[in-house]
All heavy atoms as TSV, in Angstrom:
chain	resi	resn	atom	element	x	y	z
A	1	MET	N	N	0.849	-1.174	0.000
A	1	MET	CA	C	0.000	0.000	0.000
A	1	MET	C	C	0.894	1.236	0.000
A	1	MET	O	O	1.902	1.287	0.677
A	1	MET	CB	C	-0.907	-0.016	1.231
A	1	MET	CG	C	-1.911	1.107	1.243
A	1	MET	SD	S	-2.803	1.203	2.801
A	1	MET	CE	C	-4.359	0.517	2.337
A	2	ASN	N	N	0.500	2.209	-0.754
A	2	ASN	CA	C	1.256	3.444	-0.848
A	2	ASN	C	C	1.188	4.206	0.474
A	2	ASN	O	O	0.188	4.175	1.178
A	2	ASN	CB	C	0.672	4.293	-1.978
A	2	ASN	CG	C	1.593	5.409	-2.383
A	2	ASN	OD1	O	2.635	5.620	-1.781
A	2	ASN	ND2	N	1.210	6.122	-3.414
A	3	ASP	N	N	2.265	4.901	0.815
A	3	ASP	CA	C	2.304	5.627	2.091
A	3	ASP	C	C	1.279	6.742	2.153
A	3	ASP	O	O	0.757	7.048	3.216
A	3	ASP	CB	C	3.699	6.199	2.334
A	3	ASP	CG	C	4.663	5.141	2.816
A	3	ASP	OD1	O	4.187	4.116	3.335
A	3	ASP	OD2	O	5.879	5.336	2.668
A	4	SER	N	N	0.971	7.357	1.013
A	4	SER	CA	C	-0.009	8.445	1.052
A	4	SER	C	C	-1.397	7.918	1.407
A	4	SER	O	O	-2.171	8.600	2.074
A	4	SER	CB	C	-0.053	9.179	-0.291
A	4	SER	OG	O	-0.499	8.321	-1.319
A	5	TYR	N	N	-1.724	6.696	0.978
A	5	TYR	CA	C	-3.008	6.104	1.359
A	5	TYR	C	C	-3.070	5.831	2.861
A	5	TYR	O	O	-4.104	6.010	3.487
A	5	TYR	CB	C	-3.271	4.805	0.602
A	5	TYR	CG	C	-3.489	4.995	-0.875
A	5	TYR	CD1	C	-2.768	4.258	-1.796
A	5	TYR	CD2	C	-4.418	5.919	-1.343
A	5	TYR	CE1	C	-2.963	4.431	-3.145
A	5	TYR	CE2	C	-4.621	6.095	-2.687
A	5	TYR	CZ	C	-3.889	5.350	-3.592
A	5	TYR	OH	O	-4.090	5.531	-4.924
A	6	LYS	N	N	-1.962	5.404	3.416
A	6	LYS	CA	C	-1.917	5.143	4.855
A	6	LYS	C	C	-2.095	6.440	5.644
A	6	LYS	O	O	-2.781	6.461	6.662
A	6	LYS	CB	C	-0.593	4.484	5.228
A	6	LYS	CG	C	-0.457	3.076	4.701
A	6	LYS	CD	C	0.889	2.506	5.060
A	6	LYS	CE	C	1.092	1.150	4.451
A	6	LYS	NZ	N	2.425	0.612	4.724
A	7	VAL	N	N	-1.480	7.509	5.162
A	7	VAL	CA	C	-1.597	8.797	5.845
A	7	VAL	C	C	-3.040	9.280	5.809
A	7	VAL	O	O	-3.594	9.708	6.823
A	7	VAL	CB	C	-0.643	9.830	5.208
A	7	VAL	CG1	C	-0.935	11.226	5.712
A	7	VAL	CG2	C	0.798	9.462	5.496
A	8	TRP	N	N	-3.675	9.203	4.648
A	8	TRP	CA	C	-5.070	9.659	4.537
A	8	TRP	C	C	-6.010	8.763	5.330
A	8	TRP	O	O	-7.016	9.221	5.867
A	8	TRP	CB	C	-5.507	9.751	3.082
A	8	TRP	CG	C	-4.906	10.948	2.417
A	8	TRP	CD1	C	-3.934	10.960	1.464
A	8	TRP	CD2	C	-5.204	12.319	2.694
A	8	TRP	NE1	N	-3.620	12.241	1.131
A	8	TRP	CE2	C	-4.389	13.096	1.864
A	8	TRP	CE3	C	-6.075	12.956	3.567
A	8	TRP	CZ2	C	-4.430	14.491	1.884
A	8	TRP	CZ3	C	-6.112	14.345	3.579
A	8	TRP	CH2	C	-5.296	15.087	2.738
A	9	THR	N	N	-5.693	7.482	5.439
A	9	THR	CA	C	-6.507	6.592	6.263
A	9	THR	C	C	-6.438	7.002	7.728
A	9	THR	O	O	-7.453	7.009	8.427
A	9	THR	CB	C	-6.024	5.136	6.098
A	9	THR	OG1	O	-6.079	4.777	4.721
A	9	THR	CG2	C	-6.870	4.186	6.909
A	10	LEU	N	N	-5.252	7.369	8.196
A	10	LEU	CA	C	-5.113	7.835	9.576
A	10	LEU	C	C	-5.861	9.144	9.804
A	10	LEU	O	O	-6.484	9.338	10.844
A	10	LEU	CB	C	-3.637	8.006	9.932
A	10	LEU	CG	C	-2.887	6.728	10.267
A	10	LEU	CD1	C	-1.399	7.020	10.362
A	10	LEU	CD2	C	-3.389	6.151	11.558
A	11	VAL	N	N	-5.800	10.043	8.822
A	11	VAL	CA	C	-6.498	11.321	8.969
A	11	VAL	C	C	-7.997	11.101	9.049
A	11	VAL	O	O	-8.686	11.643	9.920
A	11	VAL	CB	C	-6.150	12.276	7.811
A	11	VAL	CG1	C	-7.068	13.485	7.808
A	11	VAL	CG2	C	-4.702	12.723	7.924
A	12	PHE	N	N	-8.543	10.290	8.156
A	12	PHE	CA	C	-9.986	10.079	8.140
A	12	PHE	C	C	-10.479	9.179	9.267
A	12	PHE	O	O	-11.663	9.164	9.565
A	12	PHE	CB	C	-10.433	9.531	6.788
A	12	PHE	CG	C	-10.359	10.557	5.695
A	12	PHE	CD1	C	-9.622	10.315	4.557
A	12	PHE	CD2	C	-11.009	11.768	5.814
A	12	PHE	CE1	C	-9.543	11.265	3.550
A	12	PHE	CE2	C	-10.938	12.726	4.828
A	12	PHE	CZ	C	-10.197	12.471	3.690
A	13	SER	N	N	-9.574	8.454	9.909
A	13	SER	CA	C	-9.999	7.635	11.039
A	13	SER	C	C	-10.460	8.499	12.211
A	13	SER	O	O	-11.255	8.062	13.032
A	13	SER	CB	C	-8.876	6.710	11.488
A	13	SER	OG	O	-7.827	7.453	12.075
A	14	GLY	N	N	-9.975	9.722	12.278
A	14	GLY	CA	C	-10.424	10.629	13.313
A	14	GLY	C	C	-11.875	11.030	13.155
A	14	GLY	O	O	-12.548	11.394	14.116
A	15	PHE	N	N	-12.403	10.942	11.931
A	15	PHE	CA	C	-13.787	11.320	11.666
A	15	PHE	C	C	-14.767	10.166	11.902
A	15	PHE	O	O	-15.965	10.333	11.708
A	15	PHE	CB	C	-13.934	11.838	10.236
A	15	PHE	CG	C	-13.233	13.159	10.027
A	15	PHE	CD1	C	-11.948	13.207	9.547
A	15	PHE	CD2	C	-13.870	14.338	10.345
A	15	PHE	CE1	C	-11.306	14.416	9.357
A	15	PHE	CE2	C	-13.245	15.552	10.166
A	15	PHE	CZ	C	-11.955	15.589	9.673
A	16	LEU	N	N	-14.274	9.008	12.316
A	16	LEU	CA	C	-15.165	7.882	12.587
A	16	LEU	C	C	-16.123	8.169	13.737
A	16	LEU	O	O	-17.232	7.649	13.771
A	16	LEU	CB	C	-14.348	6.623	12.897
A	16	LEU	CG	C	-13.664	5.965	11.710
A	16	LEU	CD1	C	-12.812	4.806	12.197
A	16	LEU	CD2	C	-14.677	5.499	10.699
A	17	THR	N	N	-15.708	8.994	14.659
A	17	THR	CA	C	-16.577	9.327	15.785
A	17	THR	C	C	-17.821	10.061	15.316
A	17	THR	O	O	-18.908	9.862	15.858
A	17	THR	CB	C	-15.816	10.188	16.798
A	17	THR	OG1	O	-14.562	9.573	17.060
A	17	THR	CG2	C	-16.570	10.306	18.097
A	18	LEU	N	N	-17.687	10.893	14.298
A	18	LEU	CA	C	-18.858	11.579	13.753
A	18	LEU	C	C	-19.860	10.593	13.171
A	18	LEU	O	O	-21.074	10.759	13.314
A	18	LEU	CB	C	-18.432	12.574	12.676
A	18	LEU	CG	C	-17.715	13.818	13.155
A	18	LEU	CD1	C	-17.236	14.627	11.969
A	18	LEU	CD2	C	-18.616	14.635	14.038
A	19	ILE	N	N	-19.365	9.554	12.527
A	19	ILE	CA	C	-20.247	8.538	11.963
A	19	ILE	C	C	-20.911	7.736	13.071
A	19	ILE	O	O	-22.093	7.402	12.992
A	19	ILE	CB	C	-19.449	7.619	11.021
A	19	ILE	CG1	C	-18.909	8.435	9.846
A	19	ILE	CG2	C	-20.301	6.469	10.522
A	19	ILE	CD1	C	-17.895	7.709	9.015
A	20	MET	N	N	-20.175	7.459	14.124
A	20	MET	CA	C	-20.722	6.669	15.222
A	20	MET	C	C	-21.788	7.418	16.010
A	20	MET	O	O	-22.611	6.798	16.675
A	20	MET	CB	C	-19.606	6.227	16.165
A	20	MET	CG	C	-18.694	5.209	15.550
A	20	MET	SD	S	-17.501	4.460	16.679
A	20	MET	CE	C	-16.950	5.800	17.678
A	21	THR	N	N	-21.810	8.732	15.949
A	21	THR	CA	C	-22.805	9.486	16.704
A	21	THR	C	C	-24.216	9.208	16.227
A	21	THR	O	O	-25.167	9.342	16.995
A	21	THR	CB	C	-22.540	11.001	16.623
A	21	THR	OG1	O	-22.543	11.388	15.264
A	21	THR	CG2	C	-21.248	11.361	17.296
A	22	SER	N	N	-24.389	8.818	14.986
A	22	SER	CA	C	-25.734	8.518	14.488
A	22	SER	C	C	-26.251	7.187	15.032
A	22	SER	O	O	-27.453	6.948	15.026
A	22	SER	CB	C	-25.742	8.500	12.964
A	22	SER	OG	O	-24.898	7.476	12.494
A	23	PHE	N	N	-25.377	6.324	15.518
A	23	PHE	CA	C	-25.783	5.022	16.039
A	23	PHE	C	C	-26.109	5.043	17.533
A	23	PHE	O	O	-26.777	4.151	18.036
A	23	PHE	CB	C	-24.713	3.965	15.778
A	23	PHE	CG	C	-24.495	3.712	14.317
A	23	PHE	CD1	C	-23.305	4.073	13.715
A	23	PHE	CD2	C	-25.481	3.127	13.546
A	23	PHE	CE1	C	-23.097	3.845	12.376
A	23	PHE	CE2	C	-25.282	2.897	12.204
A	23	PHE	CZ	C	-24.091	3.266	11.613
A	24	PHE	N	N	-25.606	6.047	18.236
A	24	PHE	CA	C	-25.850	6.142	19.671
A	24	PHE	C	C	-26.871	7.235	19.941
A	24	PHE	O	O	-26.637	8.394	19.593
A	24	PHE	CB	C	-24.554	6.448	20.429
A	24	PHE	CG	C	-23.545	5.349	20.329
A	24	PHE	CD1	C	-22.382	5.529	19.603
A	24	PHE	CD2	C	-23.755	4.136	20.960
A	24	PHE	CE1	C	-21.445	4.515	19.502
A	24	PHE	CE2	C	-22.825	3.125	20.873
A	24	PHE	CZ	C	-21.673	3.312	20.136
A	25	PRO	N	N	-27.974	6.902	20.582
A	25	PRO	CA	C	-28.971	7.935	20.863
A	25	PRO	C	C	-28.485	8.889	21.950
A	25	PRO	O	O	-27.709	8.515	22.825
A	25	PRO	CB	C	-30.185	7.141	21.348
A	25	PRO	CG	C	-29.610	5.881	21.884
A	25	PRO	CD	C	-28.384	5.588	21.049
A	26	ASP	N	N	-28.929	10.110	21.848
A	26	ASP	CA	C	-28.570	11.119	22.842
A	26	ASP	C	C	-29.528	10.991	24.012
A	26	ASP	O	O	-30.698	11.336	23.922
A	26	ASP	CB	C	-28.660	12.509	22.228
A	26	ASP	CG	C	-28.073	13.557	23.140
A	26	ASP	OD1	O	-27.520	13.179	24.188
A	26	ASP	OD2	O	-28.163	14.741	22.789
A	27	SER	N	N	-29.019	10.467	25.134
A	27	SER	CA	C	-29.887	10.185	26.281
A	27	SER	C	C	-29.874	11.312	27.304
A	27	SER	O	O	-30.259	11.117	28.440
A	27	SER	CB	C	-29.448	8.888	26.941
A	27	SER	OG	O	-28.125	9.017	27.414
A	28	GLY	N	N	-29.435	12.454	26.913
A	28	GLY	CA	C	-29.388	13.574	27.842
A	28	GLY	C	C	-28.137	14.384	27.634
A	28	GLY	O	O	-27.425	14.236	26.644
A	29	GLY	N	N	-27.847	15.239	28.593
A	29	GLY	CA	C	-26.702	16.128	28.471
A	29	GLY	C	C	-25.365	15.443	28.596
A	29	GLY	O	O	-24.387	15.892	28.023
A	30	GLY	N	N	-25.308	14.340	29.325
A	30	GLY	CA	C	-24.030	13.659	29.529
A	30	GLY	C	C	-23.466	13.068	28.257
A	30	GLY	O	O	-22.277	13.195	27.973
A	31	ALA	N	N	-24.314	12.437	27.470
A	31	ALA	CA	C	-23.843	11.828	26.218
A	31	ALA	C	C	-23.445	12.897	25.215
A	31	ALA	O	O	-22.465	12.743	24.487
A	31	ALA	CB	C	-24.921	10.923	25.640
A	32	ALA	N	N	-24.181	13.990	25.174
A	32	ALA	CA	C	-23.852	15.065	24.244
A	32	ALA	C	C	-22.512	15.701	24.613
A	32	ALA	O	O	-21.716	16.034	23.741
A	32	ALA	CB	C	-24.959	16.105	24.236
A	33	MET	N	N	-22.272	15.878	25.889
A	33	MET	CA	C	-21.006	16.462	26.328
A	33	MET	C	C	-19.841	15.532	26.022
A	33	MET	O	O	-18.769	15.985	25.620
A	33	MET	CB	C	-21.049	16.767	27.833
A	33	MET	CG	C	-19.795	17.444	28.338
A	33	MET	SD	S	-19.432	18.962	27.475
A	33	MET	CE	C	-20.491	20.076	28.336
A	34	LEU	N	N	-20.047	14.237	26.186
A	34	LEU	CA	C	-19.002	13.274	25.876
A	34	LEU	C	C	-18.645	13.326	24.394
A	34	LEU	O	O	-17.470	13.330	24.035
A	34	LEU	CB	C	-19.454	11.862	26.269
A	34	LEU	CG	C	-18.447	10.749	26.035
A	34	LEU	CD1	C	-17.254	10.928	26.954
A	34	LEU	CD2	C	-19.082	9.411	26.257
A	35	LEU	N	N	-19.634	13.378	23.525
A	35	LEU	CA	C	-19.376	13.466	22.086
A	35	LEU	C	C	-18.750	14.801	21.720
A	35	LEU	O	O	-17.908	14.877	20.828
A	35	LEU	CB	C	-20.660	13.240	21.302
A	35	LEU	CG	C	-21.200	11.815	21.362
A	35	LEU	CD1	C	-22.551	11.733	20.670
A	35	LEU	CD2	C	-20.223	10.841	20.733
A	36	PHE	N	N	-19.146	15.861	22.394
A	36	PHE	CA	C	-18.597	17.189	22.137
A	36	PHE	C	C	-17.104	17.227	22.434
A	36	PHE	O	O	-16.351	17.932	21.773
A	36	PHE	CB	C	-19.342	18.225	22.987
A	36	PHE	CG	C	-18.831	19.616	22.827
A	36	PHE	CD1	C	-19.101	20.330	21.673
A	36	PHE	CD2	C	-18.084	20.216	23.827
A	36	PHE	CE1	C	-18.635	21.624	21.516
A	36	PHE	CE2	C	-17.619	21.506	23.682
A	36	PHE	CZ	C	-17.892	22.212	22.523
A	37	ILE	N	N	-16.674	16.466	23.408
A	37	ILE	CA	C	-15.255	16.445	23.778
A	37	ILE	C	C	-14.473	15.456	22.917
A	37	ILE	O	O	-13.363	15.747	22.476
A	37	ILE	CB	C	-15.101	16.095	25.276
A	37	ILE	CG1	C	-15.672	17.235	26.120
A	37	ILE	CG2	C	-13.651	15.830	25.648
A	37	ILE	CD1	C	-15.777	16.921	27.584
A	38	THR	N	N	-15.032	14.280	22.652
A	38	THR	CA	C	-14.260	13.243	21.970
A	38	THR	C	C	-14.120	13.455	20.473
A	38	THR	O	O	-13.100	13.072	19.895
A	38	THR	CB	C	-14.876	11.858	22.204
A	38	THR	OG1	O	-16.222	11.859	21.743
A	38	THR	CG2	C	-14.810	11.467	23.654
A	39	VAL	N	N	-15.098	14.041	19.803
A	39	VAL	CA	C	-15.023	14.199	18.349
A	39	VAL	C	C	-13.822	15.047	17.941
A	39	VAL	O	O	-13.000	14.605	17.125
A	39	VAL	CB	C	-16.346	14.743	17.783
A	39	VAL	CG1	C	-16.193	15.162	16.347
A	39	VAL	CG2	C	-17.447	13.706	17.908
A	40	PRO	N	N	-13.647	16.258	18.469
A	40	PRO	CA	C	-12.453	17.026	18.070
A	40	PRO	C	C	-11.148	16.359	18.504
A	40	PRO	O	O	-10.142	16.446	17.798
A	40	PRO	CB	C	-12.618	18.374	18.770
A	40	PRO	CG	C	-14.013	18.441	19.201
A	40	PRO	CD	C	-14.505	17.051	19.330
A	41	PHE	N	N	-11.159	15.688	19.648
A	41	PHE	CA	C	-9.949	15.015	20.117
A	41	PHE	C	C	-9.494	13.946	19.129
A	41	PHE	O	O	-8.323	13.879	18.771
A	41	PHE	CB	C	-10.191	14.397	21.500
A	41	PHE	CG	C	-9.060	13.556	21.982
A	41	PHE	CD1	C	-7.894	14.132	22.437
A	41	PHE	CD2	C	-9.161	12.171	21.968
A	41	PHE	CE1	C	-6.837	13.353	22.879
A	41	PHE	CE2	C	-8.107	11.382	22.406
A	41	PHE	CZ	C	-6.940	11.976	22.861
A	42	PHE	N	N	-10.419	13.105	18.665
A	42	PHE	CA	C	-10.041	12.041	17.748
A	42	PHE	C	C	-9.685	12.568	16.363
A	42	PHE	O	O	-8.839	11.988	15.674
A	42	PHE	CB	C	-11.149	10.996	17.654
A	42	PHE	CG	C	-11.200	10.098	18.855
A	42	PHE	CD1	C	-12.372	9.932	19.562
A	42	PHE	CD2	C	-10.085	9.431	19.296
A	42	PHE	CE1	C	-12.438	9.124	20.670
A	42	PHE	CE2	C	-10.117	8.612	20.408
A	42	PHE	CZ	C	-11.301	8.457	21.100
A	43	ILE	N	N	-10.295	13.663	15.937
A	43	ILE	CA	C	-9.930	14.260	14.658
A	43	ILE	C	C	-8.500	14.788	14.718
A	43	ILE	O	O	-7.684	14.518	13.829
A	43	ILE	CB	C	-10.927	15.365	14.273
A	43	ILE	CG1	C	-12.283	14.754	13.917
A	43	ILE	CG2	C	-10.397	16.199	13.113
A	43	ILE	CD1	C	-13.384	15.758	13.705
A	44	VAL	N	N	-8.180	15.515	15.774
A	44	VAL	CA	C	-6.816	16.049	15.925
A	44	VAL	C	C	-5.814	14.923	16.119
A	44	VAL	O	O	-4.716	14.962	15.557
A	44	VAL	CB	C	-6.768	17.058	17.100
A	44	VAL	CG1	C	-5.348	17.448	17.441
A	44	VAL	CG2	C	-7.591	18.281	16.769
A	45	LEU	N	N	-6.185	13.899	16.875
A	45	LEU	CA	C	-5.289	12.766	17.079
A	45	LEU	C	C	-4.998	12.045	15.756
A	45	LEU	O	O	-3.855	11.664	15.495
A	45	LEU	CB	C	-5.899	11.789	18.086
A	45	LEU	CG	C	-5.043	10.588	18.456
A	45	LEU	CD1	C	-3.793	11.044	19.203
A	45	LEU	CD2	C	-5.835	9.610	19.297
A	46	GLY	N	N	-6.003	11.873	14.906
A	46	GLY	CA	C	-5.786	11.252	13.610
A	46	GLY	C	C	-4.845	12.059	12.736
A	46	GLY	O	O	-3.977	11.509	12.057
A	47	ILE	N	N	-4.995	13.377	12.750
A	47	ILE	CA	C	-4.120	14.235	11.947
A	47	ILE	C	C	-2.694	14.198	12.479
A	47	ILE	O	O	-1.734	14.088	11.705
A	47	ILE	CB	C	-4.673	15.674	11.920
A	47	ILE	CG1	C	-5.981	15.708	11.136
A	47	ILE	CG2	C	-3.671	16.641	11.323
A	47	ILE	CD1	C	-6.739	16.997	11.228
A	48	ILE	N	N	-2.528	14.251	13.791
A	48	ILE	CA	C	-1.185	14.218	14.383
A	48	ILE	C	C	-0.499	12.887	14.100
A	48	ILE	O	O	0.682	12.845	13.731
A	48	ILE	CB	C	-1.253	14.503	15.894
A	48	ILE	CG1	C	-1.605	15.961	16.128
A	48	ILE	CG2	C	0.058	14.147	16.587
A	48	ILE	CD1	C	-1.877	16.307	17.568
A	49	LEU	N	N	-1.226	11.787	14.253
A	49	LEU	CA	C	-0.628	10.481	13.976
A	49	LEU	C	C	-0.278	10.322	12.502
A	49	LEU	O	O	0.730	9.695	12.161
A	49	LEU	CB	C	-1.570	9.370	14.422
A	49	LEU	CG	C	-1.702	9.186	15.927
A	49	LEU	CD1	C	-2.747	8.117	16.240
A	49	LEU	CD2	C	-0.379	8.830	16.556
A	50	ALA	N	N	-1.092	10.890	11.610
A	50	ALA	CA	C	-0.788	10.820	10.181
A	50	ALA	C	C	0.474	11.601	9.854
A	50	ALA	O	O	1.320	11.122	9.084
A	50	ALA	CB	C	-1.965	11.359	9.376
A	51	LEU	N	N	0.622	12.773	10.427
A	51	LEU	CA	C	1.843	13.558	10.187
A	51	LEU	C	C	3.062	12.861	10.769
A	51	LEU	O	O	4.132	12.847	10.150
A	51	LEU	CB	C	1.683	14.950	10.785
A	51	LEU	CG	C	0.660	15.855	10.108
A	51	LEU	CD1	C	0.494	17.140	10.891
A	51	LEU	CD2	C	1.065	16.138	8.678
A	52	PHE	N	N	2.907	12.283	11.940
A	52	PHE	CA	C	4.006	11.547	12.567
A	52	PHE	C	C	4.407	10.341	11.718
A	52	PHE	O	O	5.590	10.086	11.498
A	52	PHE	CB	C	3.581	11.114	13.973
A	52	PHE	CG	C	4.667	10.434	14.749
A	52	PHE	CD1	C	5.761	11.138	15.200
A	52	PHE	CD2	C	4.591	9.082	15.030
A	52	PHE	CE1	C	6.762	10.510	15.922
A	52	PHE	CE2	C	5.574	8.441	15.734
A	52	PHE	CZ	C	6.670	9.162	16.186
A	53	TYR	N	N	3.420	9.613	11.193
A	53	TYR	CA	C	3.717	8.457	10.354
A	53	TYR	C	C	4.414	8.885	9.072
A	53	TYR	O	O	5.365	8.237	8.632
A	53	TYR	CB	C	2.430	7.704	10.016
A	53	TYR	CG	C	2.670	6.560	9.070
A	53	TYR	CD1	C	3.190	5.371	9.526
A	53	TYR	CD2	C	2.405	6.682	7.712
A	53	TYR	CE1	C	3.444	4.324	8.666
A	53	TYR	CE2	C	2.652	5.651	6.842
A	53	TYR	CZ	C	3.168	4.478	7.323
A	53	TYR	OH	O	3.422	3.451	6.460
A	54	ARG	N	N	3.956	9.983	8.477
A	54	ARG	CA	C	4.582	10.452	7.250
A	54	ARG	C	C	6.026	10.855	7.492
A	54	ARG	O	O	6.910	10.566	6.687
A	54	ARG	CB	C	3.787	11.607	6.682
A	54	ARG	CG	C	4.266	12.059	5.336
A	54	ARG	CD	C	3.229	12.914	4.674
A	54	ARG	NE	N	3.709	13.423	3.417
A	54	ARG	CZ	C	3.358	12.936	2.245
A	54	ARG	NH1	N	2.517	11.956	2.189
A	54	ARG	NH2	N	3.832	13.455	1.145
A	55	PHE	N	N	6.283	11.520	8.608
A	55	PHE	CA	C	7.649	11.925	8.952
A	55	PHE	C	C	8.540	10.710	9.146
A	55	PHE	O	O	9.660	10.647	8.646
A	55	PHE	CB	C	7.621	12.793	10.206
A	55	PHE	CG	C	8.987	13.176	10.710
A	55	PHE	CD1	C	9.747	14.106	10.045
A	55	PHE	CD2	C	9.497	12.580	11.853
A	55	PHE	CE1	C	11.000	14.455	10.506
A	55	PHE	CE2	C	10.742	12.915	12.329
A	55	PHE	CZ	C	11.503	13.860	11.653
A	56	ILE	N	N	8.061	9.728	9.887
A	56	ILE	CA	C	8.846	8.513	10.155
A	56	ILE	C	C	9.068	7.709	8.874
A	56	ILE	O	O	10.169	7.196	8.629
A	56	ILE	CB	C	8.151	7.647	11.230
A	56	ILE	CG1	C	8.142	8.381	12.568
A	56	ILE	CG2	C	8.822	6.286	11.373
A	56	ILE	CD1	C	9.495	8.629	13.170
A	57	SER	N	N	8.043	7.589	8.028
A	57	SER	CA	C	8.198	6.808	6.812
A	57	SER	C	C	9.174	7.455	5.839
A	57	SER	O	O	9.913	6.757	5.138
A	57	SER	CB	C	6.851	6.582	6.133
A	57	SER	OG	O	6.328	7.801	5.640
A	58	LYS	N	N	9.216	8.780	5.778
A	58	LYS	CA	C	10.199	9.459	4.932
A	58	LYS	C	C	11.615	9.248	5.470
A	58	LYS	O	O	12.553	9.091	4.697
A	58	LYS	CB	C	9.908	10.951	4.853
A	58	LYS	CG	C	8.831	11.292	3.878
A	58	LYS	CD	C	8.717	12.797	3.735
A	58	LYS	CE	C	7.703	13.153	2.686
A	58	LYS	NZ	N	7.605	14.601	2.482
A	59	LYS	N	N	11.746	9.242	6.798
A	59	LYS	CA	C	13.048	9.042	7.410
A	59	LYS	C	C	13.568	7.625	7.136
A	59	LYS	O	O	14.755	7.433	6.900
A	59	LYS	CB	C	12.955	9.291	8.908
A	59	LYS	CG	C	14.064	10.067	9.472
A	59	LYS	CD	C	13.819	10.347	10.926
A	59	LYS	CE	C	14.911	11.247	11.426
A	59	LYS	NZ	N	14.824	11.502	12.828
A	60	VAL	N	N	12.691	6.648	7.174
A	60	VAL	CA	C	13.095	5.268	6.967
A	60	VAL	C	C	13.469	5.023	5.507
A	60	VAL	O	O	14.407	4.293	5.215
A	60	VAL	CB	C	11.953	4.321	7.419
A	60	VAL	CG1	C	12.213	2.900	6.977
A	60	VAL	CG2	C	11.773	4.380	8.918
A	61	LYS	N	N	12.757	5.659	4.580
A	61	LYS	CA	C	13.063	5.482	3.154
A	61	LYS	C	C	14.430	6.044	2.797
A	61	LYS	O	O	15.113	5.519	1.932
A	61	LYS	CB	C	12.002	6.169	2.303
A	61	LYS	CG	C	10.787	5.338	2.114
A	61	LYS	CD	C	9.862	6.001	1.114
A	61	LYS	CE	C	8.662	5.133	0.870
A	61	LYS	NZ	N	7.758	5.741	-0.110
A	62	ASP	N	N	14.836	7.132	3.455
A	62	ASP	CA	C	16.120	7.748	3.165
A	62	ASP	C	C	17.195	6.979	3.810
A	62	ASP	O	O	17.946	6.306	3.724
A	62	ASP	CB	C	16.175	9.178	3.667
A	62	ASP	CG	C	15.214	10.081	2.918
A	62	ASP	OD1	O	14.804	9.714	1.824
A	62	ASP	OD2	O	14.903	11.141	3.478
């Protein structure tokens, strides 16, 4: 698999939480607050891990 596909897979994996929100019903304020905190966290984590992987993979190729 090409490294660019792996990087984009890591980036888009952060958006999986948005897809999962449609499967879990909002049972009050607690669930909404949990999703409000976790969605941006996982999006940023996916982007950071993708950049880290790209940096490491370029270093290993050289």
